[in-house]
C-alpha positions as CSV (number, residue, x, y, z in Angstrom):
1,M,77.8,90.7,109.2
2,Y,80.2,92.6,111.5
3,S,77.9,93.2,114.5
4,S,79.5,90.4,116.6
5,T,82.6,92.5,116.9
6,P,81.8,96.2,117.4
7,C,85.2,97.6,116.7
8,L,88.2,95.9,115.0
9,N,91.8,97.0,114.7
10,A,93.4,97.4,111.3
11,S,94.9,93.9,111.1
12,E,91.6,92.3,112.2
13,A,89.6,94.4,109.7
14,A,92.0,93.5,106.9
15,R,91.8,89.8,107.7
16,R,87.9,89.8,107.7
17,L,87.8,91.8,104.4
18,G,90.4,89.6,102.8
19,V,92.7,92.5,101.9
20,S,96.1,93.8,103.1
21,I,96.5,96.5,105.7
22,K,98.2,98.5,103.0
23,A,95.0,98.3,100.9
24,L,93.0,99.6,103.9
25,R,95.4,102.5,104.2
26,L,95.0,103.2,100.5
27,Y,91.2,103.3,100.8
28,E,91.6,105.7,103.7
29,Q,94.0,108.0,101.7
30,Q,91.5,108.1,98.9
31,G,88.7,109.1,101.2
32,L,86.7,105.9,100.6
33,V,86.7,104.8,104.2
34,T,87.2,106.7,107.4
35,P,88.1,104.6,110.4
36,G,87.6,105.8,113.9
37,R,90.4,106.5,116.4
38,T,91.0,105.3,119.9
39,A,92.2,107.8,122.6
40,A,95.7,106.7,121.8
41,G,95.3,107.4,118.1
42,Y,95.0,103.9,116.8
43,R,92.6,103.2,113.9
44,V,89.4,101.2,114.7
45,Y,86.8,99.9,112.3
46,G,83.2,99.8,113.5
47,P,80.2,98.1,111.8
48,D,79.4,101.0,109.5
49,V,83.0,101.5,108.4
50,M,83.4,97.7,107.8
51,A,80.2,97.7,105.7
52,R,81.5,100.5,103.6
53,A,84.9,98.8,103.3
54,A,83.2,95.6,102.2
55,E,81.5,97.6,99.4
56,V,84.9,99.0,98.4
57,V,86.4,95.5,98.3
58,A,83.5,94.2,96.2
59,L,83.8,97.1,93.7
60,R,87.5,96.6,93.4
61,A,86.9,92.9,92.7
62,L,84.7,94.0,89.8
63,G,87.7,95.8,88.3
64,L,86.8,99.4,89.2
65,S,89.6,101.9,89.7
66,L,89.8,103.8,93.0
67,A,88.4,106.9,91.3
68,H,85.4,104.9,89.9
69,V,84.8,103.2,93.3
70,G,84.4,106.7,94.8
71,R,82.0,107.7,92.1
72,V,79.8,104.6,92.6
73,L,79.8,105.1,96.4
74,D,78.7,108.7,95.7
75,G,75.7,107.4,93.7
76,D,77.0,107.5,90.1
77,P,75.5,104.5,88.3
78,Q,77.5,104.6,85.1
79,S,80.8,103.2,86.4
80,L,79.0,100.4,88.2
81,G,76.9,99.6,85.1
82,T,80.1,99.3,83.0
83,A,81.7,97.0,85.6
84,L,78.6,94.8,85.9
85,A,78.4,94.5,82.2
86,A,81.9,93.1,82.0
87,H,81.2,90.8,85.0
88,E,78.0,89.6,83.2
89,T,80.0,88.8,80.1
90,A,82.5,86.8,82.2
91,L,79.8,84.9,84.0
92,D,78.1,84.2,80.6
93,D,81.4,82.8,79.3
94,E,81.7,80.5,82.4
95,I,78.1,79.3,81.8
96,H,78.9,78.4,78.2
97,E,82.0,76.6,79.3
98,L,80.1,74.6,81.9
99,V,77.5,73.7,79.3
100,R,80.2,72.5,76.9
101,K,81.7,70.3,79.7
102,L,78.3,69.0,80.6
103,D,77.7,68.0,76.9
104,K,81.2,66.3,76.9
105,V,80.4,64.3,80.1
106,R,77.2,63.1,78.6
107,S,79.0,62.2,75.4
108,I,81.7,60.2,77.3
109,R,79.0,58.4,79.4
110,S,77.2,57.5,76.2
111,D,80.5,56.1,74.7
112,L,81.1,54.1,77.9
113,A,77.7,52.6,77.6
114,R,78.7,51.3,74.2
115,G,82.0,50.0,75.6
116,Q,84.2,52.8,74.3
117,M,86.8,54.4,76.6
118,P,87.6,58.1,76.5
119,A,90.5,59.2,74.2
120,D,93.9,60.1,75.7
121,G,93.8,63.5,77.3
122,E,90.0,63.9,77.4
123,L,89.6,63.4,81.1
124,P,92.3,65.9,82.2
125,R,90.8,68.5,79.9
126,L,87.4,67.8,81.2
127,L,88.5,68.2,84.8
128,D,90.6,71.4,84.1
129,R,93.8,69.7,85.3
130,T,96.0,70.9,82.5
131,E,98.8,73.3,83.5
132,I,101.4,75.3,81.8
133,S,104.9,74.0,82.5
134,V,108.4,74.4,81.1
135,A,111.7,72.5,81.3
136,F,115.2,73.0,79.9
137,E,118.9,73.0,80.6
138,L,120.0,76.2,82.3
139,P,122.2,78.5,80.3
140,W,125.4,80.1,81.4
141,P,126.2,81.2,84.2
142,W,124.8,77.9,85.4
143,G,126.4,74.6,84.4
144,G,123.6,73.2,82.3
145,E,121.5,71.9,85.2
146,W,118.0,70.7,84.4
147,F,115.4,73.3,85.3
148,E,111.6,72.6,85.6
149,L,108.9,75.0,86.3
150,R,105.4,73.5,86.8
151,D,102.1,75.0,87.5
152,I,103.0,78.4,86.1
153,R,101.0,81.2,87.7
154,P,99.4,84.1,86.0
155,L,101.9,86.5,87.6
156,N,105.5,85.4,88.1
157,Y,108.3,87.6,89.5
158,I,112.0,86.8,88.5
159,I,114.4,88.4,91.0
160,G,118.1,88.2,91.7
161,S,121.1,90.4,92.4
162,L,123.3,91.8,89.6
163,G,125.2,88.9,88.0
164,S,122.7,86.3,89.2
165,G,121.6,85.3,85.6
166,K,118.0,86.4,85.9
167,T,117.9,88.0,82.4
168,R,119.3,84.9,80.8
169,L,116.8,82.8,82.6
170,A,114.0,85.1,81.4
171,R,115.2,84.9,77.8
172,R,115.4,81.1,77.9
173,L,111.9,81.0,79.3
174,A,110.7,83.2,76.4
175,E,112.5,80.9,73.9
176,T,111.1,77.7,75.4
177,L,107.5,78.5,76.3
178,P,105.1,78.2,73.4
179,N,104.2,81.5,71.7
180,A,106.1,83.5,74.3
181,V,107.8,86.8,73.7
182,F,110.6,88.7,75.6
183,L,110.1,92.4,76.0
184,G,113.4,93.9,76.7
185,L,114.5,97.4,77.6
186,D,114.9,98.3,74.0
187,R,111.1,98.9,74.1
188,L,112.0,102.3,75.5
189,E,114.2,103.4,72.6
190,D,113.1,106.6,70.8
191,G,110.4,107.2,73.4
192,G,108.6,104.0,72.6
193,A,108.3,104.8,69.0
194,A,107.7,101.2,68.0
195,A,104.7,101.0,70.3
196,V,103.3,104.2,68.9
197,D,103.5,102.8,65.4
198,L,101.6,99.8,66.5
199,L,98.9,101.9,68.0
200,N,98.6,104.0,64.9
201,A,98.2,100.9,62.8
202,D,95.6,99.2,65.0
203,P,92.5,101.3,66.1
204,A,91.1,98.4,68.1
205,L,94.4,98.0,70.0
206,K,94.5,101.8,70.6
207,S,91.0,101.7,72.1
208,R,92.0,98.9,74.5
209,V,95.2,100.8,75.5
210,D,93.3,104.0,76.0
211,R,90.7,102.3,78.2
212,A,93.5,100.6,80.3
213,L,95.4,103.9,80.5
214,G,92.3,105.7,81.8
215,W,91.9,103.1,84.5
216,L,95.5,103.4,85.6
217,V,95.4,107.2,85.6
218,D,92.3,107.0,87.8
219,E,94.3,104.7,90.0
220,G,97.0,107.3,90.5
221,A,99.4,106.4,87.6
222,T,101.2,109.0,85.5
223,E,100.8,108.7,81.8
224,S,104.2,108.2,80.1
225,A,105.8,106.6,77.1
226,A,107.2,103.8,79.2
227,L,103.7,103.0,80.6
228,I,102.0,103.1,77.1
229,T,104.8,100.9,75.7
230,L,103.9,98.2,78.3
231,L,100.2,98.6,77.7
232,V,100.6,98.1,74.0
233,V,102.0,94.6,74.7
234,L,99.6,93.8,77.6
235,E,96.5,94.7,75.5
236,S,97.6,93.0,72.3
237,N,95.9,89.8,71.2
238,G,99.2,87.9,71.4
239,P,101.5,86.4,72.5
240,D,100.3,83.6,74.9
241,V,103.1,84.3,77.5
242,L,104.8,87.6,78.1
243,V,108.3,88.0,79.7
244,V,109.2,91.6,80.6
245,D,112.6,92.8,81.5
246,M,112.6,95.2,84.5
247,I,109.0,96.1,84.3
248,E,109.4,99.1,86.6
249,Q,111.8,100.9,84.2
250,D,111.0,104.6,83.9
251,L,107.8,104.2,86.0
252,E,107.5,106.2,89.2
253,Q,106.1,104.7,92.4
254,S,102.4,105.5,92.1
255,T,102.4,104.2,88.5
256,Q,104.1,101.0,89.6
257,E,101.5,100.5,92.3
258,A,98.7,101.1,89.9
259,L,100.2,98.8,87.3
260,I,100.6,95.8,89.6
261,T,97.0,96.3,90.8
262,H,95.9,96.2,87.1
263,L,97.9,93.1,86.5
264,R,96.5,91.4,89.5
265,H,92.9,92.1,88.3
266,Q,93.8,90.7,84.9
267,A,95.2,87.6,86.6
268,R,91.9,87.0,88.4
269,T,90.0,87.3,85.2
270,G,92.0,84.9,83.1
271,G,94.8,87.0,81.7
272,R,97.8,85.5,80.0
273,P,100.8,84.4,82.2
274,I,103.4,87.1,82.7
275,F,107.0,86.8,83.9
276,M,108.3,90.1,85.3
277,L,112.0,90.8,86.1
278,T,111.9,93.3,88.9
279,R,113.8,94.6,91.9
280,S,111.2,97.1,93.0
281,S,109.4,96.7,96.3
282,A,106.3,98.4,94.8
283,I,106.0,95.8,92.0
284,L,106.9,92.8,94.3
285,D,105.3,93.6,97.6
286,L,106.0,90.4,99.5
287,A,103.1,91.1,101.9
288,A,100.6,91.4,99.1
289,I,101.3,88.3,97.0
290,G,98.2,86.2,96.3
291,P,97.6,82.6,95.1
292,D,97.9,83.7,91.4
293,E,101.5,84.8,91.9
294,A,104.9,83.1,92.3
295,V,108.4,84.4,93.0
296,I,111.4,82.8,91.2
297,L,114.8,83.6,92.8
298,C,118.1,83.4,90.9
299,P,120.6,83.0,93.8
300,A,123.8,85.1,93.8
301,N,125.9,81.9,94.0
302,H,124.5,80.6,90.7
303,S,122.7,77.7,92.3
304,P,119.7,76.7,90.1
305,P,116.8,79.1,90.2
306,T,114.1,78.2,92.7
307,R,110.5,79.2,93.6
308,V,110.3,81.0,96.9
309,A,107.3,81.0,99.2
310,P,106.4,84.6,100.1
311,Y,106.5,84.4,103.9
312,P,109.3,85.1,106.4
313,G,111.3,82.1,107.3
314,A,110.7,80.3,104.0
315,P,113.9,79.2,102.2
316,G,115.1,82.0,100.0
317,Y,112.8,84.6,101.5
318,E,115.5,86.8,103.0
319,A,117.5,86.6,99.7
320,V,114.5,87.9,97.8
321,A,113.8,90.7,100.3
322,T,117.5,91.7,100.2
323,C,117.3,92.1,96.4
324,L,114.3,94.5,96.6
325,A,114.6,98.3,96.8
326,S,112.1,101.1,97.0
327,P,111.1,102.8,93.8
328,E,113.1,105.8,94.7
329,V,116.3,103.8,95.0
330,R,115.5,101.9,91.8
331,A,115.0,105.1,90.0
332,R,118.5,106.2,90.9
333,I,120.0,103.1,89.3
334,A,117.4,102.7,86.6
335,R,119.8,103.3,83.7
336,Q,122.3,100.7,84.9
337,P,122.1,97.8,82.4
338,E,120.5,94.6,83.8
339,T,122.3,92.3,81.4
340,T,122.7,89.4,83.8
């Protein structure tokens, strides 16, 4: 597969593997791949290293944590068996959905043969062209402008400077989207006692949270009340849409990085849409955004919020980048209220 190019530099290797350079560095830090070095000290990826890296990428796509990837590569079958079982279930669900659609196509063709046209909405549902969208008048500090957000992605970042109105936008989204909930900073009160009560009352939820927490810890996260509070909502059976205020609150950098990896995997496997208010460069890594993600900027001048393409030179990109700060900086101001 890689023999046509004996050695690749980091950017070429990342492009061929379909991952970021940052991901390659992480695999190296975890001892999963060991690139060679040129005489000048630059990393190079030969055929054997690329083959191993491709295995890592495939295992990550199956949902394995970095720790479990290492175990599988060392010959442990249990982690791989669990991941393949989950993948098999997902494929089985897809097959059942395709069979359902095939039956519907045959039914519509049968009706057409009798001169009966499809009912309203049947064709869009059949072709999977339905989308989640929302529209409303913007609250203060805006002037009531009409705001529309179409083709809502699984992961949506809301960002803006202090006073930009991002929290008010988030609350209005939660009020307007069907079966949505706003998870505010009050989730952290009393050490997340409300979340603990929910866990104690629901053994099935506790099992799901424990499983997700174990994955995150394997990924480098630190267990904390703030993380468990988030997981209780993320792993619950409802709502259909989740809006989270300052998702990085009280989470240190490695936990933030593990959390966003977890959320990206959920997005790829059909998780519910999530809107995240953030100003952390670990949560919103502009270089790592994929097709399942969108950035919504609340401009400092109170122009209407707008979706920003995540590449340098795009309108609004520099404003988004300016709003972001490293987790260390965010931690220093973490207790300042984000009530805008």
